[in-house]
C-alpha positions in Angstrom: 109.0 -15.7 -18.3 106.9 -18.4 -20.1 108.6 -21.7 -20.9 109.4 -22.7 -24.5 106.3 -25.0 -24.6 104.1 -22.2 -23.5 105.6 -19.8 -26.0 105.0 -22.3 -28.8 101.4 -22.8 -27.7 100.8 -19.1 -27.7 102.3 -18.6 -31.1 100.3 -21.6 -32.4 97.1 -20.1 -31.1 97.8 -16.7 -32.8 98.6 -18.5 -36.0 95.3 -20.4 -35.9 93.3 -17.2 -35.4 95.1 -15.4 -38.2 94.3 -18.3 -40.5 90.7 -18.3 -39.4 90.3 -14.5 -40.1 92.2 -14.7 -43.4 90.2 -17.8 -44.6 93.4 -19.6 -45.4 93.6 -23.4 -46.0 89.9 -23.8 -45.2 90.6 -23.3 -41.5 86.8 -23.2 -40.7 84.0 -23.9 -43.2 81.4 -22.6 -40.7 82.3 -19.9 -38.2 79.7 -18.9 -35.6 80.1 -15.5 -33.9 78.1 -15.1 -30.6 77.6 -11.6 -29.2 75.5 -9.9 -26.5 73.9 -6.6 -26.0 77.0 -5.5 -24.0 79.4 -6.1 -26.9 78.3 -6.4 -30.6 79.9 -8.8 -32.9 79.8 -6.4 -35.9 83.6 -5.5 -35.5 84.4 -9.2 -36.0 82.2 -9.2 -39.2 84.0 -6.1 -40.5 87.3 -7.7 -39.8 86.3 -10.7 -42.0 85.2 -8.3 -44.7 88.4 -6.2 -44.7 90.6 -9.3 -44.9 88.5 -10.8 -47.6 89.0 -7.6 -49.6 92.7 -7.9 -49.3 92.6 -11.5 -50.4 90.4 -10.6 -53.3 87.7 -13.0 -52.3 84.1 -12.7 -53.4 81.8 -11.6 -50.6 78.1 -12.4 -50.4 76.3 -10.6 -47.6 72.9 -12.0 -46.6 70.9 -9.3 -44.7 68.3 -10.1 -42.1 68.7 -6.8 -40.3 71.1 -4.6 -42.4 69.3 -2.0 -44.5 72.2 -0.7 -46.6 74.9 -2.5 -48.4 78.1 -2.5 -46.4 81.5 -1.6 -47.8 83.7 -4.3 -49.4 80.6 -6.4 -50.2 80.2 -7.7 -53.8 76.6 -9.1 -53.6 74.0 -7.9 -51.2 71.0 -10.3 -50.7 67.9 -9.2 -48.8 66.6 -12.1 -46.7 63.5 -10.6 -45.1 60.1 -11.8 -46.3 61.6 -14.8 -48.1 61.1 -18.5 -47.4 64.2 -20.6 -46.6 63.9 -22.4 -49.9 63.8 -19.3 -52.0 66.6 -17.7 -50.0 68.7 -20.8 -50.4 68.2 -20.8 -54.2 69.1 -17.1 -54.5 72.3 -17.5 -52.5 73.5 -20.5 -54.4 72.8 -18.8 -57.7 75.5 -16.2 -56.9 78.2 -18.9 -56.4 81.0 -18.7 -58.9 81.1 -21.4 -61.5 84.0 -23.8 -61.9 85.4 -26.9 -60.1 86.1 -26.8 -56.4 89.8 -26.7 -57.0 89.8 -23.7 -59.4 86.8 -21.7 -58.1 87.5 -18.4 -56.4 87.2 -18.2 -52.6 83.8 -17.0 -51.4 83.0 -15.5 -48.1 79.3 -15.9 -47.2 78.1 -13.8 -44.3 74.7 -14.0 -42.6 74.4 -10.9 -40.4 71.8 -12.4 -38.1 70.6 -16.0 -37.5 67.9 -15.3 -34.9 65.0 -14.7 -37.5 65.9 -17.9 -39.3 66.2 -19.9 -36.1 62.8 -18.6 -35.0 61.1 -19.2 -38.4 62.4 -22.7 -39.2 64.3 -24.2 -36.3 63.9 -27.8 -37.5 65.4 -27.0 -41.0 68.2 -24.8 -39.6 70.9 -27.5 -39.9 69.9 -28.5 -43.4 69.8 -24.9 -44.6 73.3 -24.1 -43.3 74.8 -27.3 -44.5 73.5 -26.7 -48.0 75.3 -23.3 -48.2 78.8 -24.8 -47.4 81.0 -26.0 -50.3 84.8 -26.5 -50.5 85.1 -23.0 -52.0 82.7 -21.2 -49.6 83.4 -20.1 -46.0 80.3 -19.4 -44.0 80.3 -16.8 -41.2 77.1 -16.2 -39.1 76.3 -13.9 -36.3 73.9 -14.9 -33.5 72.6 -12.7 -30.7 72.5 -14.7 -27.5 70.5 -12.1 -25.5 67.7 -12.0 -28.0 64.9 -14.6 -27.0 63.6 -16.8 -29.7 59.9 -17.3 -30.4 59.8 -20.9 -31.4 56.8 -22.3 -33.3 54.4 -24.7 -31.6 53.8 -28.4 -32.2 53.8 -30.2 -34.6 56.3 -27.9 -36.4 58.5 -27.7 -33.3 58.8 -30.2 -30.5 59.9 -29.3 -27.0 62.2 -32.4 -27.0 64.2 -31.1 -29.9 67.5 -29.3 -29.1 67.6 -25.6 -28.9 68.7 -23.8 -32.1 71.7 -22.3 -30.4 72.8 -25.8 -29.3 72.5 -27.0 -32.9 74.5 -24.1 -34.2 77.3 -24.7 -31.7 77.3 -28.3 -32.6 77.6 -27.6 -36.4 80.1 -24.8 -36.2 83.8 -25.7 -36.8 84.8 -22.4 -35.0 83.0 -20.5 -32.4 84.0 -16.9 -31.6 82.4 -15.5 -28.4 82.6 -11.7 -28.2 82.7 -9.8 -24.9 83.6 -6.4 -23.6 87.3 -5.8 -22.8 86.4 -3.2 -20.1 84.0 -5.6 -18.3 86.5 -8.5 -18.5 89.2 -6.2 -16.9 86.8 -5.2 -14.1 85.9 -8.8 -13.4 89.7 -9.6 -13.3 90.3 -6.8 -10.8 87.4 -8.1 -8.6 88.9 -11.6 -8.6 92.3 -10.3 -7.7 90.7 -8.5 -4.7 88.6 -11.6 -3.8 85.3 -9.6 -4.0 82.2 -10.3 -5.9 82.4 -9.8 -9.6 80.3 -7.0 -11.0 77.5 -7.6 -13.5 76.1 -5.5 -16.3 72.9 -5.3 -18.3 70.5 -8.3 -18.1 72.8 -10.0 -15.6 72.2 -7.3 -13.1 68.7 -8.5 -12.6 67.2 -5.0 -12.4 63.9 -4.2 -13.9 64.1 -2.3 -17.1 67.9 -2.6 -17.4 69.0 -4.0 -20.8 72.4 -2.6 -21.4 74.8 -1.6 -18.6 76.8 1.6 -19.0 79.6 0.4 -16.7 82.1 2.9 -15.2 83.3 6.2 -16.3 85.3 7.1 -19.3 88.7 7.0 -17.4 88.3 3.3 -16.6 87.3 2.4 -20.1 90.2 4.4 -21.5 92.5 2.5 -19.0 91.2 -0.8 -20.3 92.1 0.2 -23.8 90.3 -0.2 -27.1 89.2 -3.5 -28.5 87.1 -6.4 -27.5 87.7 -9.9 -26.0 87.5 -12.7 -28.5 87.1 -16.2 -27.1 88.0 -18.7 -29.8 87.1 -22.3 -29.9 88.5 -23.9 -33.1 87.7 -27.5 -33.8 90.3 -29.3 -35.9 89.7 -32.0 -38.4 91.1 -34.5 -35.9 88.3 -33.6 -33.4 90.7 -31.8 -31.0 89.5 -28.3 -30.0 91.8 -25.4 -29.5 90.5 -22.8 -27.1 92.2 -19.4 -26.4 91.2 -15.8 -25.6 92.4 -12.9 -27.6 92.0 -9.1 -27.8 90.9 -7.7 -31.1 91.6 -4.0 -31.7 89.8 -3.1 -35.0 91.5 -0.9 -37.5 91.1 2.9 -37.3 89.1 4.3 -40.3 90.5 7.5 -41.7 88.3 10.5 -40.9 87.5 13.1 -43.5 86.9 16.8 -43.0 85.4 19.1 -45.6 87.3 22.3 -46.5 85.7 25.7 -46.9 84.9 25.0 -50.6 82.9 21.8 -49.6 84.4 20.3 -52.8 87.7 19.1 -51.5 88.1 16.5 -48.8 91.2 15.8 -46.9 92.0 12.8 -44.9 93.1 13.7 -41.4 93.2 10.3 -39.8 95.6 7.5 -40.6 94.3 4.1 -41.5 95.8 1.6 -39.1 95.4 -2.1 -39.5 93.7 -4.2 -36.8 95.8 -5.8 -34.1 95.3 -9.2 -32.5 97.1 -10.4 -29.4 96.6 -12.8 -26.5 94.4 -11.7 -23.6 97.2 -12.7 -21.2 99.5 -10.1 -22.8 97.1 -7.3 -21.9 98.4 -5.2 -19.0 95.2 -5.7 -17.0 95.5 -9.5 -17.3 99.2 -10.1 -16.7 100.2 -12.1 -13.7 102.2 -10.1 -11.1 105.0 -12.6 -11.2 105.5 -12.1 -14.9 105.6 -8.3 -14.4 108.2 -8.6 -11.6 110.4 -10.9 -13.8 110.2 -8.4 -16.7 111.0 -5.5 -14.4 114.0 -7.4 -12.9 115.3 -8.3 -16.3 114.9 -4.8 -17.6 116.4 -2.9 -14.6 119.1 -5.3 -13.6 121.9 -2.9 -14.4 121.4 -0.8 -11.3 122.7 -2.9 -8.4 124.5 -6.1 -9.0 124.2 -7.3 -5.4 120.4 -7.0 -5.1 119.4 -9.8 -7.5 116.1 -11.4 -6.3 115.9 -9.2 -3.1 112.5 -7.9 -2.0 112.0 -4.2 -1.4 111.0 -3.9 2.3 111.3 -1.3 5.1 113.9 -3.6 6.9 117.0 -5.4 5.9 116.7 -9.1 5.1 120.3 -9.6 4.2 123.2 -10.8 6.4 126.4 -9.1 7.4 129.7 -10.8 6.8 130.1 -11.8 10.4 126.6 -13.2 10.6 127.3 -15.3 7.4 130.5 -16.7 9.0 128.8 -17.6 12.2 126.0 -19.3 10.3 128.5 -21.4 8.3 130.4 -22.4 11.5 127.4 -24.0 13.3 127.6 -27.8 13.5 124.2 -29.3 13.6 123.5 -32.6 15.4 122.7 -34.6 12.2 126.2 -33.9 10.9 127.7 -36.5 13.3 125.3 -39.2 12.0 126.8 -38.8 8.5 130.3 -39.7 9.7 131.7 -43.2 9.5 132.2 -43.4 13.3 129.9 -46.2 14.7 128.7 -47.4 11.3 126.8 -50.6 11.5 126.0 -50.2 15.2 122.4 -49.1 14.7 120.9 -45.8 15.5 122.1 -43.6 18.4 120.8 -40.6 20.2 123.3 -37.8 20.7 122.4 -35.6 23.6 124.5 -33.1 25.5 123.3 -32.4 29.0 122.9 -28.8 30.3 123.2 -27.4 33.8 119.5 -27.5 34.4 119.1 -31.2 33.5 118.5 -33.8 36.3 120.4 -37.0 35.5 118.7 -40.2 36.5 120.4 -43.5 35.8 117.3 -45.6 35.6 115.4 -43.3 33.2 118.2 -42.2 31.0 119.8 -45.5 30.3 119.3 -46.5 26.6 
């Protein structure tokens, strides 16, 4: 079982992630979501949208790749074919009026930063910094597998940092998204001390972009959800890093009746769930599972506490236990007060096979 300090750290990490997703207490002015071809970061964006709707926050969605306005979005801004200056002016124009202390909370989402990083990498830091205010929380999505086409000199110098490095430096919270099934397969490979499997671009095969992984049974065994690697940077400069499993909420399904006029909800809307990756069955330590099993099934045999299940008996009979307790070991005599202060002595009892020699055995 985890110690009290470990339990406190786990609860504290869950609380920080909940505050980050709920946009409470300005937990992170700039949140960067990094995804890959193997696992999209759109479920994390939808999680921010759903929680902002519950909190009645104003949502501004800046689209670089989304064609239709998503649900729970108040203002939809099309960013394609616009200069960074014009886009910045249009976004700021939708900010609510009022002082920072009385203004409504605003969630600003940029669905893709790759086009902006390719178009104006030198002005990327200034553009994002101009969007952040005390009442605005910025959430951006960046695809790490998509290569950037950087402009040539003098607009861009090869000695300048990469746009991804600039984004990771500016972000107050970084959420790295990965596949739960692939993480579980890598954990199983490490437990068996074999080479970890690779998928997609990491396979190094020509023409392979996205790996299909294993069959449906293995994916079902891993469970629904995705792995969320959080790195939250506090105001003090200390970073809190933890891995979670995010299970998105189930959207209610609708089926049409024979009249095609009436619709009936057949699915139940379930809220999303967030828990630590170490609490997932595929990532639990065997020692923790044994301890939980022993605590839960301790009512069967009272004499078998802590005993291993083997094909032979590791216990002692009553006679063997009495014989073991009656053995007097040589170092017991040295602990007695006889001969105290006379220095060290060697206590030896000769056997029948020993050859006694006065000259060699005198001490």
